[in-house]
Backbone as CSV, one residue per row, in Angstrom:
resi,resn,N_x,N_y,N_z,CA_x,CA_y,CA_z,C_x,C_y,C_z
1,MET,83.990,158.469,77.579,84.093,157.215,77.001,83.298,157.071,75.592
2,SER,84.036,156.564,74.531,83.446,156.586,73.225,82.283,155.752,73.205
3,ARG,81.352,155.918,72.079,80.242,155.165,71.988,80.511,153.516,71.683
4,SER,81.645,153.370,70.880,82.110,151.998,70.596,82.620,151.305,71.967
5,ARG,83.275,152.127,72.701,83.716,151.506,73.884,82.642,151.136,74.938
6,LYS,81.605,152.118,74.990,80.456,151.789,75.890,79.810,150.567,75.368
7,LYS,79.680,150.267,74.007,79.016,149.176,73.458,79.755,147.922,73.887
8,GLU,81.132,147.959,73.784,81.848,146.816,74.157,81.734,146.386,75.521
9,THR,81.658,147.479,76.467,81.492,147.304,77.873,80.166,146.658,78.194
10,VAL,79.073,147.121,77.486,77.708,146.557,77.718,77.634,145.112,77.195
11,LEU,78.216,144.846,76.140,78.307,143.431,75.685,79.146,142.449,76.613
12,THR,80.072,143.076,77.230,80.961,142.289,78.129,80.040,141.940,79.441
13,LEU,79.411,142.968,79.923,78.573,142.721,81.178,77.398,141.715,80.798
14,ARG,76.831,141.859,79.601,75.783,140.908,79.312,76.342,139.543,79.127
15,SER,77.554,139.335,78.744,78.169,138.027,78.689,78.394,137.425,79.998
16,VAL,78.918,138.329,80.919,79.203,137.930,82.267,77.866,137.555,82.957
17,LEU,76.847,138.360,82.795,75.515,138.099,83.434,74.935,136.785,82.876
18,SER,75.185,136.504,81.562,74.565,135.332,80.927,75.350,134.086,81.474
19,VAL,76.606,134.131,81.654,77.347,133.048,82.228,76.904,132.861,83.692
20,LEU,76.717,133.901,84.531,76.433,133.737,85.814,75.021,133.137,85.900
21,GLY,74.122,133.570,84.985,72.759,133.105,84.925,72.776,131.581,84.702
22,PHE,73.645,131.218,83.672,73.681,129.777,83.373,74.154,128.893,84.494
23,VAL,75.258,129.444,85.252,75.808,128.737,86.352,74.689,128.526,87.449
24,PHE,73.977,129.580,87.636,72.908,129.598,88.760,71.822,128.609,88.294
25,GLU,71.438,128.584,87.102,70.385,127.641,86.705,70.848,126.335,86.649
26,LEU,72.112,126.041,86.300,72.759,124.727,86.351,72.822,124.211,87.845
27,TYR,73.250,125.025,88.707,73.240,124.738,90.188,71.768,124.328,90.680
28,ARG,70.772,125.140,90.234,69.402,124.916,90.625,68.894,123.663,90.133
29,LEU,69.224,123.257,88.906,68.758,122.011,88.330,69.450,120.755,88.967
30,ILE,70.676,120.942,89.185,71.402,119.822,89.724,70.801,119.490,91.227
31,VAL,70.646,120.485,92.088,70.114,120.294,93.367,68.758,119.818,93.278
32,HIS,67.809,120.373,92.475,66.437,119.944,92.319,66.483,118.447,91.859
33,GLY,67.433,118.105,90.846,67.289,116.774,90.301,67.828,115.713,91.513
34,LEU,68.859,116.144,92.020,69.438,115.155,93.025,68.486,114.941,94.201
35,GLU,67.767,115.915,94.685,66.894,115.767,95.770,65.799,114.758,95.454
36,LYS,65.577,114.545,94.217,64.575,113.474,93.806,65.114,112.146,93.485
37,ARG,66.447,111.999,93.600,67.137,110.727,93.237,67.557,110.065,94.531
38,LYS,67.568,108.766,94.413,67.942,107.887,95.599,69.442,108.269,96.055
39,GLY,69.694,108.627,97.144,71.095,108.934,97.608,71.263,110.477,97.606
40,GLY,70.355,111.187,97.068,70.434,112.708,97.072,71.837,113.203,96.850
41,ILE,72.187,114.040,97.844,73.360,114.814,97.800,74.641,113.985,97.666
42,GLU,74.544,112.699,98.191,75.656,111.813,98.101,76.058,111.569,96.624
43,HIS,75.202,111.542,95.587,75.481,111.508,94.196,76.416,112.650,93.843
44,LEU,75.991,113.805,94.305,76.785,115.095,93.941,78.283,114.986,94.490
45,ARG,78.239,114.552,95.669,79.652,114.428,96.241,80.492,113.494,95.593
46,ARG,79.903,112.427,95.014,80.743,111.357,94.279,81.188,112.108,92.972
47,LEU,80.205,112.780,92.251,80.524,113.390,90.897,81.669,114.437,91.190
48,ILE,81.713,115.186,92.308,82.797,116.270,92.465,84.172,115.625,92.568
49,LYS,84.173,114.399,93.106,85.425,113.791,93.342,86.032,113.085,92.128
50,GLU,85.179,113.135,91.013,85.711,112.477,89.715,86.265,113.569,88.765
51,PRO,87.105,113.066,87.927,87.705,114.000,86.992,86.721,114.399,85.824
52,GLN,85.799,113.661,85.511,84.989,113.893,84.363,83.606,114.507,84.881
53,LEU,83.917,115.529,85.769,82.651,116.099,86.494,81.717,116.811,85.447
54,LEU,82.286,117.560,84.436,81.413,118.314,83.506,80.521,117.347,82.639
55,ASP,81.147,116.206,82.183,80.349,115.102,81.504,79.142,114.729,82.320
56,ARG,79.466,114.468,83.574,78.379,113.909,84.526,77.294,114.913,84.714
57,VAL,77.715,116.253,84.937,76.803,117.209,85.241,75.914,117.432,83.913
58,LEU,76.475,117.392,82.804,75.696,117.649,81.521,74.758,116.487,81.385
59,ASP,75.181,115.209,81.769,74.280,114.083,81.615,73.050,114.282,82.404
60,LEU,73.333,114.905,83.707,72.194,114.924,84.734,71.330,116.092,84.289
61,VAL,71.761,117.207,83.872,70.976,118.431,83.516,70.368,118.331,82.215
62,VAL,71.092,117.897,81.184,70.703,117.870,79.833,70.023,116.652,79.369
63,LEU,70.690,115.569,79.680,70.236,114.190,79.135,68.951,113.749,79.921
64,GLU,69.070,113.807,81.160,68.083,113.234,82.103,66.715,113.592,81.736
65,PRO,66.414,114.862,81.533,64.980,115.283,81.155,64.519,114.560,79.788
66,LEU,65.470,114.175,78.959,65.170,113.581,77.693,64.964,112.125,77.784
67,ARG,65.270,111.493,78.834,65.189,110.005,78.914,63.776,109.500,79.083
68,GLU,63.227,108.662,78.202,62.003,108.059,78.364,62.235,106.628,78.208
69,TRP,62.422,106.044,79.324,62.810,104.606,79.402,61.552,103.761,79.149
70,LYS,61.604,102.897,78.120,60.450,102.041,77.744,60.365,100.876,78.572
71,THR,59.154,100.530,78.938,58.871,99.243,79.742,59.114,98.064,78.720
72,TRP,60.066,97.218,79.203,60.387,96.033,78.543,59.468,94.836,78.970
73,LYS,59.343,94.685,80.157,58.343,93.730,80.698,57.935,94.190,82.000
74,THR,56.617,93.697,82.444,56.056,94.098,83.583,55.773,92.856,84.485
75,ILE,56.339,92.789,85.705,56.062,91.595,86.608,55.248,92.036,87.741
76,VAL,54.560,91.172,88.404,53.636,91.449,89.453,54.035,90.598,90.776
77,HIS,54.238,91.326,91.741,54.609,90.617,93.054,53.328,90.525,93.852
78,PRO,52.892,89.337,94.106,51.488,89.154,94.757,51.632,89.602,96.258
79,LYS,50.459,89.982,96.850,50.262,90.359,98.210,50.550,89.268,99.047
80,GLY,51.273,89.512,100.142,51.667,88.589,101.199,53.098,88.338,101.322
81,LYS,53.404,87.419,102.182,54.722,87.113,102.538,55.298,85.826,101.857
82,LEU,56.329,85.853,101.231,56.877,84.743,100.464,58.334,84.500,101.105
83,MET,58.419,83.082,101.366,59.693,82.571,101.888,60.587,82.139,100.625
84,PRO,61.945,82.228,100.883,62.834,81.694,99.846,62.477,80.219,99.364
85,GLU,62.176,79.397,100.314,61.961,77.976,100.001,60.713,77.861,99.096
86,GLU,59.695,78.815,99.184,58.554,78.791,98.394,58.842,79.238,96.978
87,VAL,59.791,80.092,96.942,60.350,80.650,95.543,61.037,79.416,94.817
88,PHE,61.919,78.680,95.558,62.591,77.499,94.909,61.559,76.561,94.431
89,GLN,60.615,76.205,95.215,59.645,75.158,94.864,58.742,75.552,93.701
90,THR,58.428,76.913,93.557,57.704,77.389,92.383,58.456,77.380,91.151
91,LEU,59.812,77.675,91.217,60.616,77.630,90.107,60.811,76.105,89.629
92,LYS,60.869,75.266,90.557,60.992,73.784,90.257,59.842,73.382,89.526
93,GLN,58.693,73.706,89.933,57.394,73.354,89.380,57.252,73.875,87.720
94,ALA,57.939,74.938,87.577,57.946,75.478,86.300,59.189,75.042,85.394
95,ASN,59.837,74.017,85.956,61.009,73.406,85.102,62.064,74.358,85.000
96,CYS,62.336,75.266,85.983,63.501,76.178,86.007,64.563,75.638,86.974
97,ARG,65.731,75.662,86.465,66.879,75.162,87.259,67.475,76.301,88.087
98,VAL,67.728,76.154,89.387,68.361,77.172,90.086,69.723,76.606,90.690
99,THR,70.696,77.628,90.778,72.112,77.216,91.173,72.111,77.328,92.633
100,VAL,73.034,76.691,93.284,73.404,76.761,94.704,73.658,78.160,95.207
101,CYS,74.442,78.887,94.453,74.709,80.332,94.753,73.435,81.135,94.822
102,PHE,72.616,80.895,93.996,71.284,81.679,93.803,70.488,81.386,95.111
103,LYS,70.424,80.079,95.528,69.613,79.687,96.696,70.243,80.380,98.004
104,GLU,71.635,80.393,97.967,72.252,80.938,99.183,71.933,82.439,99.255
105,ALA,71.958,83.121,98.051,71.792,84.576,98.125,70.264,84.836,98.398
106,MET,69.324,84.036,97.879,67.871,84.387,98.154,67.652,84.177,99.662
107,ARG,68.212,83.163,100.195,68.017,82.883,101.643,68.506,83.993,102.582
108,SER,69.506,84.653,102.025,70.114,85.864,102.918,69.148,87.068,102.672
109,PHE,68.326,87.097,101.737,67.548,88.276,101.555,66.098,88.158,102.036
110,GLY,65.565,86.947,101.944,64.331,86.617,102.260,63.895,86.662,103.808
111,PRO,62.707,86.627,104.148,61.396,86.652,103.348,61.139,87.843,102.537
112,PHE,60.241,87.776,101.569,59.772,88.936,100.840,58.329,89.268,101.084
113,SER,57.997,90.403,101.288,56.591,90.801,101.762,56.168,92.004,100.889
114,TYR,54.875,91.838,100.520,54.082,93.102,99.780,52.770,93.204,100.499
115,GLU,52.427,94.454,100.789,51.055,94.664,101.387,49.920,94.652,100.312
116,THR,50.230,94.838,99.034,49.237,94.838,98.057,49.943,94.102,96.786
117,ASP,49.152,93.701,95.865,49.712,93.217,94.561,50.457,94.433,93.894
118,THR,51.788,94.226,93.660,52.451,95.296,93.158,53.183,95.044,91.849
119,ALA,52.842,95.902,90.887,53.346,95.734,89.545,54.639,96.508,89.474
120,VAL,55.684,95.853,88.802,57.017,96.603,88.657,57.297,96.463,87.122
121,GLU,57.595,97.723,86.571,57.876,97.801,85.213,59.479,97.770,85.138
122,LEU,59.884,96.873,84.184,61.286,96.598,84.042,61.797,97.171,82.637
123,ALA,62.970,97.843,82.776,63.565,98.325,81.539,64.873,97.716,81.250
124,LEU,65.032,97.237,79.898,66.302,96.546,79.483,67.074,97.744,78.826
125,VAL,68.307,98.057,79.519,69.046,99.157,79.085,70.553,98.814,78.930
126,SER,71.121,99.285,77.768,72.574,99.090,77.528,73.344,100.183,78.110
127,SER,74.583,99.808,78.279,75.507,100.884,78.820,75.655,102.136,77.845
128,ALA,75.447,101.730,76.541,75.580,102.859,75.567,74.296,103.777,75.697
129,GLU,73.128,103.309,76.010,71.952,104.034,76.185,72.023,104.906,77.502
130,LEU,72.882,104.660,78.294,73.175,105.492,79.489,74.127,106.558,79.357
131,GLY,74.696,106.487,77.970,75.672,107.558,77.675,77.088,107.195,77.599
132,PHE,77.331,105.968,77.783,78.760,105.540,77.688,79.171,105.131,76.370
133,ASP,80.202,105.585,75.741,80.780,105.299,74.479,82.014,104.424,74.611
134,GLU,82.393,103.993,75.780,83.576,103.237,75.951,83.456,102.272,77.193
135,SER,84.214,101.352,77.300,83.984,100.491,78.417,84.095,101.125,79.901
136,VAL,83.288,100.724,80.702,83.276,101.278,82.051,82.972,100.232,83.119
137,SER,83.140,100.595,84.383,82.860,99.560,85.490,81.422,99.386,85.710
138,TYR,81.136,98.160,86.278,79.765,97.798,86.583,79.206,98.979,87.631
139,GLU,79.975,99.380,88.553,79.506,100.417,89.578,79.262,101.756,88.727
140,ASP,79.982,102.039,87.782,79.695,103.280,87.013,78.332,103.154,86.211
141,ILE,78.059,102.032,85.819,76.789,101.724,85.134,75.581,101.816,86.088
142,LEU,75.798,101.358,87.282,74.622,101.409,88.200,74.430,102.866,88.635
143,GLU,75.585,103.651,88.984,75.438,104.927,89.319,74.789,105.792,88.283
144,ARG,75.181,105.650,87.099,74.776,106.479,85.898,73.143,106.232,85.842
145,ALA,72.748,105.081,85.888,71.425,104.544,85.747,70.503,105.186,86.780
146,GLN,71.109,105.196,87.911,70.213,105.861,89.087,70.016,107.374,88.943
147,ILE,71.189,107.999,88.454,71.119,109.441,88.214,70.194,109.728,87.055
148,LEU,69.878,108.747,86.048,69.106,109.014,84.988,67.603,108.445,85.261
149,GLY,67.301,108.318,86.437,65.910,107.848,86.715,65.471,106.483,86.740
150,LEU,66.490,105.495,86.722,66.208,104.195,86.882,66.580,103.661,88.338
151,ASP,65.913,102.554,88.755,66.191,101.929,90.056,66.811,100.518,89.839
152,LEU,67.491,100.109,90.826,68.123,98.721,90.861,67.011,97.783,91.188
153,CYS,67.294,96.630,90.656,66.334,95.479,90.875,66.314,94.970,92.262
154,ARG,65.362,94.544,92.848,65.317,93.883,94.081,65.526,92.267,93.949
155,PRO,66.031,91.623,94.906,66.267,90.162,94.692,65.094,89.357,94.286
156,GLU,63.860,89.712,94.667,62.719,88.973,94.389,62.202,89.227,93.027
157,ASP,62.712,90.305,92.295,62.321,90.610,90.978,62.883,89.467,89.959
158,ALA,64.039,88.981,90.232,64.699,88.013,89.264,63.770,86.631,89.164
159,PRO,63.387,86.001,90.222,62.598,84.770,90.064,61.227,85.112,89.496
160,ARG,60.656,86.256,89.923,59.420,86.621,89.320,59.477,86.850,87.767
161,LEU,60.572,87.439,87.249,60.761,87.625,85.921,61.097,86.212,85.255
162,ARG,61.751,85.302,85.997,62.075,84.026,85.397,60.696,83.277,85.189
163,LEU,59.759,83.334,86.064,58.496,82.622,85.981,57.584,83.277,84.822
164,SER,57.723,84.574,84.535,56.847,85.166,83.585,57.564,85.226,82.162
165,TYR,58.799,84.683,82.121,59.520,84.755,80.795,59.939,83.377,80.544
166,LEU,59.001,82.336,80.406,59.234,80.968,80.099,59.575,80.780,78.670
167,ASP,59.217,81.801,77.788,59.489,81.637,76.386,60.757,82.407,75.930
168,GLN,61.600,82.537,76.949,62.840,83.165,76.625,63.638,82.557,75.371
169,PRO,64.169,83.358,74.550,64.912,82.814,73.369,66.205,81.973,73.822
170,ARG,66.425,81.044,72.993,67.701,80.150,73.310,68.774,80.928,73.468
171,ASP,69.891,80.501,74.439,71.117,81.115,74.614,71.139,82.573,74.947
172,GLU,70.027,83.039,75.561,69.901,84.478,75.955,70.182,84.510,77.433
173,GLY,70.953,85.424,77.871,71.202,85.715,79.368,71.031,87.087,79.643
174,LEU,70.184,87.305,80.587,69.683,88.710,80.936,70.281,88.971,82.388
175,GLU,70.979,90.051,82.502,71.561,90.271,83.956,70.766,91.423,84.638
176,MET,70.407,91.092,85.919,69.663,92.079,86.702,70.757,93.029,87.313
177,ALA,70.367,94.304,87.282,71.113,95.350,87.855,70.907,95.382,89.426
178,MET,71.818,94.989,90.147,71.682,94.870,91.582,72.857,95.239,92.354
179,ASP,72.728,95.561,93.580,73.759,96.002,94.478,73.818,94.974,95.495
180,ILE,74.579,93.805,95.271,74.757,92.833,96.250,76.224,92.831,96.795
181,ALA,76.318,92.591,98.046,77.720,92.602,98.615,78.641,91.673,97.923
182,PRO,79.811,92.226,97.660,80.901,91.467,96.961,81.157,90.142,97.518
183,ARG,81.428,89.046,96.622,81.690,87.810,97.137,83.032,87.382,96.364
184,ASN,84.072,86.977,97.092,85.279,86.446,96.476,85.857,87.651,95.490
185,GLY,85.730,88.958,95.981,86.171,89.980,95.132,85.398,90.276,93.950
186,GLU,84.202,89.698,93.707,83.356,90.083,92.532,81.999,90.642,93.063
187,LEU,81.564,91.537,92.241,80.239,92.194,92.549,79.045,91.180,91.905
188,GLN,78.220,90.864,92.835,77.173,89.809,92.400,75.969,90.467,91.904
189,HIS,75.265,89.650,91.017,73.965,90.097,90.588,73.276,88.711,89.956
190,PHE,71.981,88.815,89.926,71.225,87.634,89.420,71.155,87.600,87.930
191,VAL,71.147,86.360,87.297,70.993,86.218,85.911,69.745,85.251,85.450
192,VAL,68.981,85.807,84.524,67.866,84.896,84.059,68.358,84.495,82.625
193,SER,68.351,83.216,82.457,68.929,82.745,81.197,68.248,81.443,80.753
194,ARG,68.560,81.170,79.409,68.156,79.931,78.810,69.284,79.439,78.050
195,GLU,69.777,78.199,78.383,70.843,77.634,77.749,70.232,76.312,77.036
196,GLY,70.291,76.491,75.764,69.625,75.282,74.958,68.150,75.282,75.346
197,GLY,67.619,74.203,75.787,66.233,74.121,76.105,65.955,74.280,77.650
198,LEU,67.037,74.624,78.430,66.883,74.588,79.873,66.851,76.070,80.370
199,LEU,65.891,76.371,81.237,65.771,77.638,81.889,66.553,77.814,83.244
200,TYR,67.242,78.845,83.382,68.126,78.898,84.583,67.821,80.235,85.343
201,MET,68.164,80.052,86.706,68.169,81.219,87.649,69.460,81.044,88.322
202,SER,70.333,82.030,88.028,71.683,81.800,88.578,72.212,83.131,89.065
203,VAL,73.470,83.212,89.547,74.250,84.454,89.999,75.421,84.525,89.130
204,SER,75.746,85.751,88.863,77.008,86.085,88.125,77.770,87.065,88.932
205,GLY,79.116,87.067,88.655,80.046,88.117,89.267,80.843,88.885,88.331
206,VAL,81.049,90.059,88.783,81.910,90.947,87.975,83.044,91.491,88.842
207,VAL,84.188,91.204,88.363,85.400,91.692,89.005,85.399,93.261,89.089
208,GLU,85.768,93.750,90.272,85.569,95.179,90.472,86.445,96.052,89.465
209,SER,87.577,95.505,89.052,88.429,96.162,88.064,87.917,95.928,86.636
210,ALA,86.986,95.066,86.373,86.581,94.720,84.999,85.914,96.022,84.315
211,ARG,86.005,95.991,82.972,85.374,97.160,82.264,84.421,96.500,81.254
212,LEU,83.222,96.984,81.208,82.060,96.283,80.476,81.914,97.209,79.213
213,PRO,81.797,96.694,78.038,81.664,97.396,76.758,80.209,98.053,76.716
214,PRO,80.116,99.112,75.851,78.834,99.938,75.752,77.640,99.051,75.306
215,LYS,77.807,97.842,74.746,76.700,96.963,74.396,76.151,96.143,75.521
216,THR,76.846,96.137,76.611,76.437,95.308,77.746,74.992,95.900,78.341
217,ARG,74.165,94.878,78.424,72.648,95.289,78.871,72.494,94.688,80.225
218,PHE,71.681,95.453,81.041,71.149,95.089,82.338,69.655,95.515,82.447
219,ILE,69.038,94.789,83.343,67.567,94.973,83.678,67.501,95.882,84.853
220,PHE,66.721,96.920,84.721,66.490,97.939,85.913,64.972,98.023,86.182
221,ARG,64.762,98.503,87.264,63.306,98.808,87.579,63.005,100.266,86.923
222,ARG,61.935,100.356,86.293,61.481,101.592,85.602,60.685,102.467,86.701
223,ARG,59.598,101.867,87.121,58.984,102.507,88.246,57.915,101.533,88.739
224,GLN,57.371,101.777,89.888,56.540,100.818,90.632,55.174,101.380,90.819
225,THR,54.075,100.667,90.507,52.680,100.837,90.715,51.966,99.882,91.386
226,THR,50.786,100.200,91.834,49.958,99.182,92.548,48.855,98.734,91.653
227,VAL,48.666,97.404,91.702,47.445,96.862,90.906,46.271,96.855,91.894
228,LYS,45.235,97.513,91.373,43.949,97.609,92.150,43.183,96.510,91.865
């Protein structure tokens, strides 16, 4: 075999080994990353069933380590047990209006209990910041956020945020990223808003077939710590 031929063979083998090494490292990072995410291997199974697998894998392996979600606001859940009716009373005392749908939803989730004072850091994140450059479904947004290290809000986070955000700008509505059972064909989540001079705590729905633009923002949990 000529010297040039041997050189080509060596380069080909190196290329193959390089690709195999990349694939192995990719697999290792995926498994390692998913083991630390809520839902674990279930996320991988969902990704495999979707046509844009490569984009999702690259987001998980390449983009996830670069994500540094900033804390937008911090709320604190006090130690003890809290009943939904107590939540409504506290909101009323703070001159916050609550809708009937919100009361019904909170009653289905409560009571709420914490063993210690618990601080929760919240992040305000847009669909674009999650890597979407076109309109996507609400479920896609929630799934991508969890893959990239964010957690969904709990029901009690919304009224706690409402009480700590009394200086909310006029006509601003902030939607909590939540996984609530669909109602009347819509995916439900809580909304903290101010309409004119009135502060509201309400529920909003997203039709499952709806597509939300990249500028759409949701509030997620960043991480949870304990106040000593």
